[in-house]
C-alpha positions in Angstrom: 0.2 0.0 -0.3 3.0 2.1 0.5 4.3 1.5 -2.9 1.1 2.2 -4.3 0.7 5.6 -2.2 3.4 6.9 -3.3 3.1 6.0 -7.5 -0.3 7.7 -7.3 1.0 10.0 -5.4 -1.7 10.1 -2.4 -1.6 12.9 -0.1 -3.5 10.9 2.7 -3.5 7.6 4.8 -4.0 4.5 3.7 -5.9 2.1 6.0 -4.4 -2.0 6.3 -7.6 -3.5 7.1 -6.1 -7.0 8.4 -9.2 -9.6 8.1 -11.6 -6.6 7.8 -12.2 -5.3 11.7 -12.6 -2.0 10.6 -15.1 -2.6 7.7 -17.2 -5.2 9.8 -16.9 -1.8 12.9 -18.3 0.3 10.1 -21.3 -2.1 9.4 -20.3 -2.3 5.3 -19.2 -5.1 5.5 -20.5 -6.6 1.9 -22.5 -9.3 2.8 -23.5 -10.6 -0.8 -19.9 -11.7 -1.0 -20.3 -15.4 0.8 -17.5 -16.4 3.3 -16.7 -19.2 0.5 -15.8 -16.5 -2.3 -12.6 -16.2 -0.5 -10.8 -14.2 -3.0 -13.8 -11.3 -2.7 -15.0 -11.6 1.4 -14.4 -9.7 3.5 -14.4 -5.9 1.3 -17.1 -3.5 1.6 -19.7 -2.2 -0.3 -18.5 0.0 -2.9 -18.9 4.2 -0.5 -18.4 7.4 0.0 -18.3 9.6 3.7 -18.2 13.3 2.6 -16.4 15.0 5.2 -16.1 18.1 6.9 -12.6 20.6 6.8 -12.3 19.4 10.1 -12.4 15.8 9.2 -15.4 15.0 10.6 -18.0 12.4 8.6 -21.8 14.9 7.7 -22.8 12.4 5.1 -22.0 8.7 3.2 -23.5 7.1 0.1 -22.7 3.5 -0.4 -24.1 1.0 -2.9 -24.4 -2.3 -3.8 -22.8 -2.7 -5.9 -19.8 -0.3 -7.6 -21.7 -1.3 -11.6 -23.2 1.4 -10.5 -22.6 4.3 -8.2 -23.1 8.5 -7.5 -21.0 10.3 -9.7 -18.9 13.3 -7.9 -21.0 15.9 -8.8 -24.8 14.4 -7.0 -22.6 13.1 -3.9 -21.3 17.3 -3.2 -25.2 18.3 -4.4 -26.5 15.5 -1.5 -23.8 17.7 1.3 -25.2 20.1 0.1 -28.5 20.1 0.3 -29.0 21.3 -3.2 -28.1 20.8 -6.9 -26.0 22.7 -8.5 -25.5 22.5 -12.0 -21.8 23.3 -13.8 -22.2 26.0 -15.9 -20.0 23.7 -18.8 -22.6 21.2 -18.9 -24.8 20.4 -22.0 -27.7 23.0 -21.4 -31.0 23.8 -23.2 -33.6 26.7 -22.6 -37.5 26.1 -23.7 -41.4 27.3 -22.8 -42.5 31.3 -23.4 -42.8 33.9 -21.7 -45.0 32.9 -18.9 -43.7 29.4 -18.4 -39.6 29.5 -18.6 -38.0 26.3 -18.4 -34.3 24.9 -18.6 -33.1 21.8 -19.3 -29.3 20.5 -17.9 -27.8 17.3 -18.3 -25.6 17.2 -14.6 -22.9 15.4 -13.9 -19.6 14.9 -15.4 -19.6 18.0 -18.1 -22.6 15.7 -19.8 -20.1 12.8 -20.2 -21.2 8.5 -20.0 -19.4 6.3 -18.5 -20.0 2.7 -17.2 -22.1 2.4 -14.2 -21.7 6.4 -13.6 -25.7 7.9 -12.5 -25.9 11.6 -14.1 -28.7 13.3 -13.7 -31.5 15.6 -16.1 -32.3 18.7 -14.3 -35.5 20.1 -15.4 -36.2 23.2 -14.1 -39.6 25.2 -14.7 -40.3 29.0 -13.8 -44.1 29.9 -14.3 -44.8 33.4 -13.7 -46.3 35.3 -11.0 -50.0 33.8 -10.1 -49.5 30.9 -12.5 -48.7 27.4 -11.7 -48.8 23.8 -13.2 -50.7 20.8 -12.0 -49.7 17.8 -10.5 -51.4 14.6 -11.1 -54.3 13.2 -10.6 -55.9 15.9 -12.8 -59.8 15.7 -13.7 -60.4 15.1 -17.4 -59.9 18.0 -19.6 -56.9 18.9 -17.8 -53.4 18.3 -18.6 -50.4 17.1 -15.6 -46.9 18.1 -15.7 -45.2 14.9 -17.6 -41.2 14.5 -18.2 -40.3 11.5 -20.0 -36.9 10.3 -21.3 -35.2 8.3 -23.5 -32.4 7.5 -25.1 -30.4 3.8 -27.1 -30.9 0.6 -25.9 -28.5 0.0 -22.9 -28.6 3.6 -20.9 -31.3 2.9 -18.3 -33.7 6.2 -16.7 -34.8 5.9 -13.9 -38.3 7.7 -12.4 -38.7 10.8 -12.0 -38.3 12.7 -9.2 -41.3 15.3 -8.3 -40.7 18.2 -5.6 -43.4 18.2 -3.7 -46.7 19.8 -5.1 -49.1 21.8 -2.3 -52.7 21.6 -2.7 -55.0 24.4 -4.3 -59.0 24.7 -3.6 -60.7 25.6 -6.6 -63.8 27.3 -5.6 -65.8 27.2 -9.0 -65.3 23.1 -9.3 -65.5 22.9 -5.5 -62.1 20.5 -6.1 -58.4 20.3 -5.2 -55.7 19.9 -6.6 -51.9 19.2 -6.0 -50.3 22.3 -7.9 -46.3 23.8 -8.2 -46.1 27.6 -7.8 -43.0 29.4 -8.4 -39.2 28.1 -9.5 -39.0 23.8 -9.0 -36.8 21.4 -10.2 -37.4 17.5 -11.7 -34.4 15.4 -11.9 -34.6 12.3 -14.0 -31.6 10.2 -12.8 -29.7 8.0 -16.0 -27.0 5.2 -16.2 -25.1 2.9 -18.6 -25.1 -1.0 -18.9 -22.8 -3.4 -20.1 -24.9 -2.8 -23.8 -24.5 0.4 -23.7 -20.5 1.1 -22.2 -18.4 -1.7 -20.8 -14.9 -2.1 -18.9 -14.1 -5.2 -21.2 -14.7 -3.9 -23.9 -13.1 -0.7 -26.0 -16.6 1.6 -26.6 -18.4 0.7 -29.6 -19.1 5.1 -30.3 -18.1 7.5 -29.2 -21.8 9.9 -28.8 -25.1 8.7 -27.9 -28.8 11.0 -28.6 -30.8 11.5 -25.8 -34.5 13.2 -25.4 -36.4 15.0 -22.8 -40.5 15.2 -23.7 -42.1 17.4 -21.2 -46.3 18.2 -21.1 -47.3 20.3 -18.9 -50.3 23.4 -18.7 -49.8 26.6 -16.7 -53.1 27.5 -15.3 -53.8 30.5 -13.0 -56.7 30.5 -10.3 -59.4 31.5 -12.8 -58.4 29.8 -16.3 -55.9 27.4 -18.1 -53.8 28.0 -20.6 -53.9 25.3 -23.8 -51.7 22.1 -22.8 -48.5 22.4 -24.9 -45.7 19.7 -25.2 -41.7 20.5 -25.4 -39.0 18.0 -26.8 -34.9 18.5 -26.2 -32.0 16.4 -28.0 -28.7 16.4 -26.5 -25.4 14.6 -28.0 -23.7 13.3 -25.0 -20.4 11.7 -25.3 -19.3 8.5 -24.0 -16.1 8.1 -22.2 -14.1 5.5 -20.8 -13.3 4.1 -17.1 -10.3 4.4 -15.5 -9.2 0.2 -14.8 -6.1 -1.1 -13.1 -2.8 -2.0 -14.0 -3.6 -5.6 -13.7 -3.9 -7.5 -17.2 -7.8 -9.0 -16.4 -8.9 -5.2 -16.9 -5.5 -4.4 -20.0 -5.8 -4.1 -23.2 -9.8 -2.8 -23.3 -10.1 0.1 -24.4 -10.3 1.3 -21.0 -8.4 4.3 -19.1 -5.0 2.0 -17.2 -4.0 2.9 -14.2 -0.1 3.7 -13.9 0.8 1.5 -11.0 1.1 -2.2 -11.8 -0.4 -4.6 -9.6 0.0 -7.6 -11.0 2.7 -8.5 -8.6 0.5 -8.1 -5.8 -2.3 -9.3 -7.3 -0.5 -12.6 -7.8 0.7 -13.1 -4.6 -2.9 -12.6 -3.5 -3.6 -14.9 -5.2 -0.7 -17.5 -4.4 -2.1 -16.7 -0.4 -5.6 -17.3 -0.8 -4.9 -20.9 -2.8 -3.3 -21.9 -0.5 -5.3 -21.0 2.6 -8.5 -22.2 0.6 -7.5 -24.7 -1.8 -11.1 -25.7 -2.4 -12.2 -21.4 -2.3 -10.7 -21.4 -5.4 -12.5 -24.5 -7.0 -15.7 -23.0 -6.0 -15.0 -20.1 -7.0 -14.1 -20.7 -10.6 -17.6 -22.7 -10.7 -19.9 -20.2 -9.6 -18.2 -17.3 -12.0 -17.7 -20.2 -15.6 -21.9 -20.5 -13.8 -21.7 -16.5 -13.7 -20.5 -15.9 -17.3 -22.7 -19.0 -19.0 -26.1 -17.4 -17.9 -25.2 -13.4 -18.6 -24.7 -14.9 -21.9 -27.8 -16.5 -22.6 -29.4 -13.4 -21.2 -27.9 -11.9 -23.9 -28.5 -14.2 -26.6 -31.3 -14.5 -25.5 -32.2 -10.2 -25.7 -30.7 -10.6 -29.2 -33.1 -12.6 -30.3 -36.1 -10.9 -28.7 -34.5 -7.5 -30.8 -34.3 -9.4 -33.7 -38.2 -10.2 -33.7 -39.4 -6.6 -32.7 -36.9 -5.7 -35.9 -38.8 -8.2 -37.8 
């Protein structure tokens, strides 16, 4: 670890956690990896602790797998309690004089990397006295909806809406949920291996995504006509950082400067000596998972071909 720290110019101390004692103490032991998986057992869930200038932990974020994780931008947002969109992020404006709309791709200056969660941030600014409706609404009125789409392998999660407030319409004797003043909706998204993978070079340099919005602006007496807006973005695909060991090199990713192969070899021999049967179980499980992955990919391609026909 000392050698690695020196080569990578890490300015802080690294902790050698024998028998995962600290990992267990912090309650972040990855219990999805069983003791039989001796080559991986004892590692923590992937995550991040946020500290203030005094080194006091103020927030933390952990995930079940490193295949999907928050970007640094989203972690900073969580610590600050608000979304801060970088001026270099891809952005577009829409709407009109009554309702201004601003759409931005938040995180990584809009680049897409395997497993890294980015966000669409859609900001609405209704004019004075105007509001937009949330679900549910009576027939003939339109609630605000946001739908994002992209190529296969780009996963969009459900939009995250802020809280509404109740508005009573005396003429209809009806209470509806509305947004007044400026507010933001976020849509998290991330790529899976079908689009960007650590095990192969990028298939393309960029992808196109669409953001479709429907809404209706009203005041306390009358409603404007429903409106629809569509925004398109071309986002660059980027490789990820991988350790410089044989299993990760040669796939077109951004390889680290430190060669960890000798250390991995020593770990392998030590684990094999301590748990010879564990290595056999590990190989069996790895082969089984690889076969299952190939079957799923084959079935997915078959279904796509059926749809194309």
